[in-house]
N, C-alpha and C positions, 0 to 999 in steps of 0.2 A: 372541394379546388387543388388544383398542380400550388404546390407552393413556392414554385418559383417565381409567381405572377401576384401580385396584388392589385384586385380591382380596384380603382378611383373612383370612378364615376361614368355614368351610361353618357355614349357622344353624338349614336342616330340607331335608329330600329329602321327595320326594313322589312319587305312583306316575311320574312323568316328568321332573320337574324338580328341582332344587336351588338353593334361594338359599344367597347368601352374603353374608356382612357383606365391604362394600368401602370404598373411600375414591375419592371424587372429586375427583381431582389440582385440576381446572381450579378448582374452587368451596369447593375444602379444608371439605367435609362428608366423613359419613360415610352410607351411601346402604345400600340394600339390592338386590342385582342377582342376578336369576331367570336360568337357563339351561338350555336340554333335557341330557336323560342322552341321551345318544347307545345307551347299551347298556340303555334300558331304551323306547324311541320305536321304536315299529316302519316307522312313517312317518317317518322325522326328518324330510325336507323340508317332510311337512304340518306336524307337529309345529314346528317354525319357523315356518309361517304361522300356526298356531295361536294363535303366542306374541305375533306382530307383534301382530294382531287383535286380544290381550286387553289390549295396550298402547293398544293404537290407543280399544279402547271404552273403556277404565279411564280414558284422559288426558280423555272427554266429565265425568268427575264432579266436578267441582271443590268438596267437601263436606268437614266438619270431622270427619263420622263413615269418610269413605271413605280408603282408601289411595290418597296421590296419585302417580302416575308424573309421572317428571322427563323420563325419556331412552326410546330403543329402537333398535332396530340390530341389524344382522348385521355379523359380523365374520369373521377367520379359523377362529374356532372355531365357530362359528354364531349363532342368533340368542339376543339379550339381551334383557332388559327392567330399567329401574333406576327404582326406587322410593324412597319415603320409607321409612327405617330406624326405625319400631316399636321401641323402648325399652319393653318393659313385658312382661305375661302372657300366658298366650292364654286367655282363657274358660274354656273346661274345663280348665288346671289349677286357678283359682280353684274351680271347682264339685266336683273332686275333695278339697278341704279343707273343704266345708259349701254349702249349700245355701245361694241367697242368700234376706237378708233382704226385707220387702215394701219397704222405704226403697231398697234398692239397686236391687232389681227393677225398681223405676217409673222410676231412672234408667237401666238397663240398657236399659228397652222406649223410652220414650221416645228415645234417644241412636241405637237401633238402628232401629226404625223410619223416625227420619229422616234415616237416612243413604239406606236402602232407598227411603225418596220419591222423593228424586233421580235414583237409581239408574232407577226405574220411567217416572218423567219424561222419560228419555232413551231409553225405550225398550228398556233394558236389564233381559233377567231374569237371576239370578245362578246358579241349578239348583244350587249347591255351598254352600249355606249350613251351615254347620254350628259348634260352639263351637270349633275348630281356626283356623277361617275367622275370627272375633272377639279382637281385640287386646286389652287392657285398659292405660290410661298412665295413669301417677300424675302428678297436678297438684298443684303446688305449693299450692295455695289449699284443698287437701285432698280434692279428689273427683277422680274419673276420666273417663277421655276413652273413647268406644267407637270403635275402626279396625278395617273391615270386610275384609279380602283374599279375594285370589285369588277372580278374575272369570274366570279359566282356561276355563271352561264355559259363560261366559255365550252368552246368546242375544239380540241386537238383534231385538226384533218389538214391531209394538205391536197383535198377535193372536196367537191359539194357533199353537203352530209343533213341530214336530216334533223330539224333543232328539239332541243327537249322540249317536254309541256311538264305542267308538275303531277302530282301525283293522282288526279282525276283529269288530268288531257288536258287542262288550261295552258294554252300558249303563255309564257314568261317573257317577259321583255317592256317596254316602256311605249307606251302608244305612241308619240309624236316623234320618232327618234327611228321605227321601225323601218323596215323597208317592205314595199309588197312581197316579197317573194314570203317572208314573216308570216305575214296574214295567209298567204295560201296555203301552209304550211311545204313549201316547195325546199327543193333542198338548197342549204346556206353558204357561201361560201367568204372569202376575204373582200369581197365587193358589198355584201348586205354590212359589212362594218364602215366601208366607204359611203355606203347610202348613209348610215347615221353620220359619219362624220360634218359630211354636205349638208345636214338637218342642224347640226350642232351651229356650222360654221354660219348658216346663214340666221339662226338664232342668234348669232353672237352680235353679226353684223346690223340687225334690224328692231332685237326684244320679242319677235313675230315669230312664231311656228311656223317656217313654210306650207305646213297643213293643217288645218287647224278644222276644228267642229266642238260643237257644245256637249256631246258625250263620245262617248269613245267610239260607237261604230261611225260615229260622223269622221270622226278625222282618221278610222281606217279607208272608210270610202273617199275619202279624200287624199289618202296614198292611193290607194288601185287605180281610181284614176285619173289621179295626177292633176287635181284643181290645186295651184298654188299661185299664189302672185309672184310677177317676176321681179326681182331684184332690185333691178336698174330703178326705178321710179321709187322706191324705198332708200335707195343709197346711191344718187345720182353722183359723189361724193366719189364713189369710185373707182378704177381704171377699167375699162370695157373689160380686158381681159379677165381680173379679178373676178367680176361677174360670174361672166362664163365660164369659167370655173370653177366656181361653186356650184353653178346648175348644171354641168356636166358630174359632179358628182351625186346629184338627188336623181337620172335619169331612171325614169321609170322604167329600163329595161335592164338587167345586169349587163347585157354583153356591149351596153355604151354607156357602163361608166370604165373608168380606168380598170385596169384589169390587173393591177397591186396597188400598193399604198404607195411603193415607191415609185409607179408609173405617175401619180396624182403629184409627188413633192417634185419630181424633175419638171413636170408643166409647168405649175406653178413658179418653179423658179428660174425658168425662162422666159418668165414676164409675158408670154405671147397665149393666144387664143391657139385651142387645140388645132390640130389640121381639120381643114374641112366644117371647121363648126360656121355657121351663119352669124352674122353681125347683132349683135343684141340690144333692140333700140331702145335708146333710154326717153322715156315720156315726161314733158316738162310741160305740166298742168299750166305756167305761166307764160305767154309767148318770149320767147329770152332776144334778144336783138341779135341775134344768129343761129335760127331755127335748125339750118339745112346742116351746123357745120358738124362735123362727128366731135364724140366725147371720145377723146384717147386717154386723157389725165387727170389728176385728181381737179375738184372743182371749188372753190371755198364759196360756200354758202354761207356764211356767216354763223353758225350755229355755236354756242358754247358752250366750251368742254367739262362734263361733269367730271369733278376728281372726287376720285371714292377714297375712302379712308383705308390707311393701311392700319391691319391689328396693334392692340396697345402694346408699348414698350416697342416698336421696332423704332427704327431710323428710314427704312426706306423710302425711297421715290417712291409716290402712291401708281397706282395703274392708271392711266386714263380713258376717260370713256367719253363718247361722243354722241350728240342725237343724231344718229343716223340719218343726218342730211335733210330731214322732216322742217316745213315749213309752216311757220302758223298758220291755222283756218280764218279765213273773212268771211265774216259773216256775210250772207245771200238773202235774197229775197226770196217771200213763197214764189215757187213756181204758179203759173199764169193757172186759174180753175181750170181743170175739165184734162189737164194732161197729165198724166199717167205719173204715178209718184215715181216707181222703180224709173225711167227716164230724167228723174231730176239729178239722181245722183248720178249719171254719166254724162250729163252738159256739164263741163268747166267753166264756161266761160260765164253762165250765172254767177261765180263762187269768186270769179279772176279779176284784179285790175278795177271793183267798183265802189272804195270804200273813195272816192275824188282822188287816186292817187295817180293814175292814168290823163286823165281830163285832166288835171289841175296840172302838175309838170307840164303835159304838151302844150299848155295854151301860154304857161308861163314864157315857154322857151322860143313857141312859134314869133312868124312873124304876120302870120294869118289872121289877126285878131278879130275879123268880122267873119268869117267860116268858122275857128276855133268858139268862137261864144254860142254864135245858132248850134253849133255841134251841143254845147255843154247843155244849153236849156233842152236839145231832146234826149240828150243823156241822163240826166237830173228826173226828166217826167216819166210816172208810169204809163199815160197811155198818151204819148205826143201827138196832137193832129200836125202834119207832115203835107207836104207836098212830093210833086215829082222832082224837083231841086234838092229838097230834102232829103231824099231818096238816093242819090245821086252821091249829095255829101257824106251820107252812110257809108256806101259802100266805098270811098276814096279812103274812111279809117278804119272801114272793115283788114284792108290790106297792110294794115301800119299794124306792125307787133306790138305797139305801145297799145294800140287803143284799140284791137281787134275786140279784144272782150268788153269792153263797152259798147263797141258799136253793134256786137251781136246781142248783147242786151238788150237795147235802144231798138233795133230791127226787130225782136221779136214781138214790141208791145204797140209800137205805133199804129195811128189809125188814121184814117182820111179818106178812103174808097176803095175799089175794088182793085183797081190798079197796084196798089198796093203789092198783093202776092203775085199779082203778073207781073213787077219788075223783079223783086226776090227769083220767081222760078227761071226768068230770064235772064236774071244775073250770073246766072249758078255756071254758064259756058266759060263766062266769062271773070270770073274771080281766079286770080294770079296766084297768090299767095294759098299755100296750101293749111295755112289756119285757120284763113279768110276763107277757104272752100269749105273747111272742115264747118265752119261757126255756120256758116251761108246754111248750111246742108241741115244744121241742128234750127236753125230759125225756121226753115219752111218743115219742120215736125213741131214744132212746137206752137206754131201756128193751126199745125193740121189742114194745109193745105191739099187738096185732092186733086186727081187726075195728076200726079209727081210721080209717080211709080216707075214707070216706064224709064225716065229721068233718073233717079236717084239709085235702082239697081245698079246699072257698071260699076258704080261706085263702091259697091263693095270690093272689087280689085285694086281701087286705088293703089297706088303707090305707095302714097302716107296712111299709114297703119291709126291716124287720128283720122283720117277720111273714110277710114273705111269704118271705122266704129260708130262714126256719126250716122253713115249712110244704114248700118243698122238699126241705130237706136229712131232713124226717120222713115223708114221702110214699115219698123212694129206700128208705127201710127198711120199712116196712109196707105197702108194696105187694104186691098176690099178681098172678098169672098173669090171674085176670078182673078185673083194675083197668087194665091196661095200656093200653090204647084210653082209656079215658077221661082218663090220666095224659096219653097222647099230644095228645088231642086241647086241651090247654092249653096248649100250648108255642108254637101261632103267635101268642098275645096276650102274652106275655112279652116285659118289658123287654129290652133289647141288656143293660142292666147286672147282671140276674141268668139273662142266659141259659144261663151255666156251670151253676147250681145249679140249673135247668131240665133241662137235658145230664146233670149226673152225677144227679140223681135218675131220669131212666130207666134209666141206663147201671148203677147200682147197682141196679133193680128188674129185669131183666133180669140180673143175672149171679149174685142168690139162686132163682133158678128152678131147674129141676133137666135139662130139655129146652131146648137154648141156643137150636135150633131155631124150634120151638115158640115161645119165647118172642120169638125177635126177628118173628113173624109180624106182628104189629099195626104195627112198626116199619115192611117193607117193605109194607105194605097202605098204610099213611100216604103211603111215602114215592111210590109210585103212583099217588096217589088224582089225580085232573085241578086236583082245588081247591086242592091245597097249591101254595104260592109258591116261588117258588128259595130265598129263606131258609128257607121251610120243611123242601124238600127236601136242604139244604145241614143244618140242621140233623142230618134223619133220617142221613145219612150218616156224619155225624161219630160217631153214635151207632152203628152197625153197627160202622164201624171200630174204638169202643175194646171193643164184646163181640167182637165176632169170630166165627168159624162157618162152617162151608160156605154157608150160604145167606143170611150179611152179604156176602160174599167175591163170590158171582154178581153179587150186587144192585151191589156197589162197581164189580168190575172190568167190570160194562157198564155204568157213568155215566163211566168214566174215557172215554169216546167218546161221550158226551153231545154233542149240537147245540149245545145250553146252556153256554158257555162258565162260566157260574157255577156249573153244576153238576157242569163238568170238575173245578174247581177247588176241589171240596168233597170230589169223590171222591179226587182226587192227593192231598188233605190227610189223607185217612180211610185210604189203605191205607200211610202213612207210619208210622201205629201198628201197624201187620199184626205180631202176635207170632211170625211165621216168613218167611223167605224168599219161602215159594209163589209172590207173585203177582210174581215179578220177569220172567219171561218177557212176562205180560200186557204191563207196562209198556215192556221193551224193542221191543215189535213197535209199540207204540204212538207212541214219540216221532217217529220219521220220519214219522208222518202229524202229528203236530199240532204248529199252525199260531201259537196264540197264545202271544207269550212268554213268559208270566207262567205261565202253565202249563207249560212245556216246564223251567222252573227248580223247579218242585213236584216234578213228575217226575222228575228228576232228585234233587232232595231225598230224596224217596220210596225212589226204588232204594239212594242211600246208606243210608239208616237200614236197607232193607233186608238188605241183605249183612253187616247184622251181627249178623244175628237164625240164627237156628237152624230149620231144615227139611227138606224131603223131597230137596232138590239138594246133592249132597257139591261143596266149595269149586271145585273144578275148572270143575263147568258153572256156579257163581255168578258165576266169574272170564271164561269165556265172554260170559255175558249181560253184564256189565259193561263187556267190552273193545267190545262193538257199541254201546254206550251210548258211551261214547267217541268211537268212528268217526262218530256220529250228530252227535256236540252241532257246535254252527252259530259260535261264538263262543268265544274263551278262558272266559268266565265258564262258559258251558254245560261245557266239556272240561275245567274245574279240579273240576266237581261230580262229572262222571265219575272222576275220578281220587281222590277222598276215598272213592269207590266201592269202589272197586279196591284204594285203600290198607287197604282190614279186610278182605281175602281173605287167608287163610294158605294157599296153597298155591305150588307152584315156580315156575308161569307168572305170574303176580300178581309175586313177585320178578325174575326175568327183563324182562319187562314195563318195571320203574321202571330197572333195568342199561338198556338199549336206550331209553331216553325220555332218560337222563344224556348218551347221545351224542347222539343225534337233537335234542335239543334244549339246546343249552350252558347254557341261560340258568337251565332248573330241573335243573342238574346236583346241586346239594347236595343240594337239598329229594331229587330221584329217587334219591340215592342213600341216602340218608339213612334212605327211606323200605322200599328193597330191604334194607338193613342190618336194620332192624323185623322185615319180615316174616321172614326168615332166622332170627332171633333165635327169633320163635316157632314157626318148622316145627322148631329144636333142638327145641322142647318137644311136639311130638307125639307122640303113643303109638298105636307101632303094635298091635293086635287080632289076637292070633294065638286057640287055642283056649278058653289059658285067659292073661287077662291082669290085671295090675292096673297103674290111672292113677292115681297117689300125689300125695295135694294138693299136693306142691311143685313140679308140673305143671299146675297150676290158674293158672286166672286169675281174679281177683274184684275189687272197687270199693275203691282204694288210699286213698280220702280221707274213709270213714266208718271204722265202730268192728272193722271183720273185720281178721285180721289171720293172719299163719304162725307160727305156733311148735313150734320141735321137730319140724317134719312132717305140724301139726296145722292145718288150716282150724280156727280157734275165732270168739267173738263175733261171734255172728249172731244179734245184737240188735234188728234194722228188719224190720219184713215189705216185701219187698223186697233185701235181701241176697241175692248170689247165688254163686257159682263155676261157670267156664266151664272144659272140656278140651275140645282140639281128637285125636282118633281119628281112624286111618287103620284103617280094613279092608279088606283085600286079597281075601276073601271074601265075595259075600255072602251072605246065612242069618241065621238066629235066633238073638239072643243075649239070655241070660239078666244081666239086670241088677241085682246088689246094692250097698250102699251101707256103707261101712265106718264105724260111728259108735260115739259113747259119752255117755249122758248120767245125769244123776243126780238128773234132774227127777222130781216127781211129777206134775206136769199134763203134759199131752199137747198135743203140738204136732205142726205138718204143714210136709211140703216137696212138690217136684214135680220129677222129672226128666224133661227134656226133651231125643229122639235122633230123627232124622231125620223129624221130623212127631208124631212119637207121645208121646205123655204119660203119665208113670208116678206114680200121688199115692200118698202113703204117711205112717202117722203115726212119730214118734217111738219108738224102742224105749228104755226105762229099762233102763241095762243093769248099776245097782247105784252106779256111782263114774263120774267122767269121765275115769279113768285105764284104764278097761275096755270093750273093744273087740269091737265084733259085730257079721257080716255080717248084712245082712238086705235079703232079695232083696224086690227092685218085682217083678219078673215080666218077660215076654219084649219083645221090641222086633226091628219086620223090617227088614235092610237089603237092600233091594233091587239097588243097583247099587255096586261099589266105589269107593272115593274116601276124602279126608279130612271127617269131619263134626263138628261142635260140639255137645256135650254139656252140658246146663247145668241146675245144681240151686238152684231157686229156695225161698225162704223164704215158705211160703204163711200160716203161721197160728204165731204164737210168744206161748206162756204170758207173761203180765202178770210184768216186772221179772226176768227171767229169759232164758238166752240159748237155742237151739232143741236145740243139740248140738254135740258138736266131731267133725268130718267130718276122716277119716285116709286114704279111698281111696275110687275107684269101680272094684269086681270086674266083668267082664266074663266069661260062658263061652259058647262055641258049641255052640248044641243040636244 
């Protein structure tokens, strides 16, 4: 070790380097010293050269908001870089305690942009900006100072350049803050850093990533398709120009972002929307007093400020964070039985102003006690019997912002005769207030009033966004087979922020049809239409992926080889949603021929998802396909995704694969051994199927984070549609097998479930057994097993009676015919 520096303690470890707290003996000060970790660097010599290059680049940057480099060199222990020791905490840690207030956000923006202007003026692009690389130091004056760290991935360029990869070709960077062009391995420039800054600012204001997902490829898909939640609803206290400005920075297209950080700062300081920007709507879930008034300044939302602690030993004022304008959730009543579960999420009137607030206060302040009393009676009952006069009363309250939600809730459940639905449809043209009109449309959808498609369809172009979204929700319920072409014709004009509503409407409309292949025919026709744009075709593929069916799969597998890279990416995103493993061989065949880096990652992500599904392929065949994917992987990231796919397979060959990997790749030993152990544990629960076999509940896998539980050998608490249980069954002989479920139910109402095995589905209604302790074996039907092997049998809850559990499940019984 260089005798000038004494290592005191490790501070942090990254992918390739370790940062130590050290003492500079010559100057008598504490410093940060970064070294390359020899055990992590594939090419140690190149890594040292990169470290020295980082020091040289960063030494050019003398700015108060960039960490200063003091020294760099190579000694007996390798390369090192000595930097200013920043005594503070990472922005990431601060955000974890609370979203920033507007005041502290302003300081963060000005300082961070100031530092990046200095870097870009020297021709240095950072390429790894993230909250973990921004330090906050506390000042005696009570303020804070920003310090930008880690220029290890930086490029020196005054024009677009290619981003570096690691020694095996893997893209380097932090996935939540990487720009789309980085995933596409296109040229990067200062606008790539601007995108990352926008992601950081969004995260600082909301504690939420602007582009999220459960896995790295899902996050990448969100970036590539620009799937992000509008900032305004998450922070309604912010000025409109601040919201627009942050969203400008994270524009999907580099040309539509600021041309430089200096331009971004100039527009920010001007305090006005950039020229030509469309107004950003502020979505308010609760009906406001003045819902049409534009929000141009801060709004006091009454949230308490969270004050975070400064480091020990300081006397500074603490950095103040706020709750991001979020409001506490109000418990909602269960949705009406039979109403699609997805739609309940998009119907805010079910959870707004129901807890007695609107009704009680309105009655207290009103002089029309009789009308208010009757309204309270109706609103307080779940299925009130009403007259035509009562309906007119509810329509009056629907127009009042204070009571519109409660009135809509009541209208969705009132009973009394056929005239009720007729009055609801008739009043749609007479609703005056946009919120009243939006809620009325939702009521029509909730009640499933047929024959209303033609009247609701024009509302998808209403001037009010709440009405448009409500219309899409309702259309997904009331549309019939004959309406699908007209519904699809509207999709190409849908604003990006409403695309999810429109897509869900089409999916729901198709899923309610009896003949799935016939129902998707209009979607396939629209996809093949020469006039359909790339974005239209992508949307149609997403729809096909969600509704499934043989004809849908043909189109999707055709599209994964389409000459248009955008279509291929959309198809791969769609196939990742497929409910069976059957498309896996097609993906395996496609990977060696796929040249687009982003598409390759999407393909491997899709394969990983498919390896967890049931289907016609036994686990041994799924493993063979996944192993081929691993062999075709070009870099570490691709091989890691293939390994993730293999880790989901329950087969002795998969366990043996990871045993071998632990030996051939020592750096993966701990991970490989853990995966092998997990696979073997699952194999121990495999049930071998003979002529008469019982797969007991204690051998099943089920979601451990939900309400489901295993009690006394019985699977209980099937409370949500989507609850499931799965068994691995080893069939030693092909043939026909009868499937029965041993279940108990005391419910007077009938639920439904589905059993999936070897690509075949058996749907059944729950049988009432008299008590929850009395079990009966209910035969569902026969399944054909074409080749021996281990298969996944899965039971899915499809329809659960309101406020009850589906059933209690004791075992799956199989009889060879």
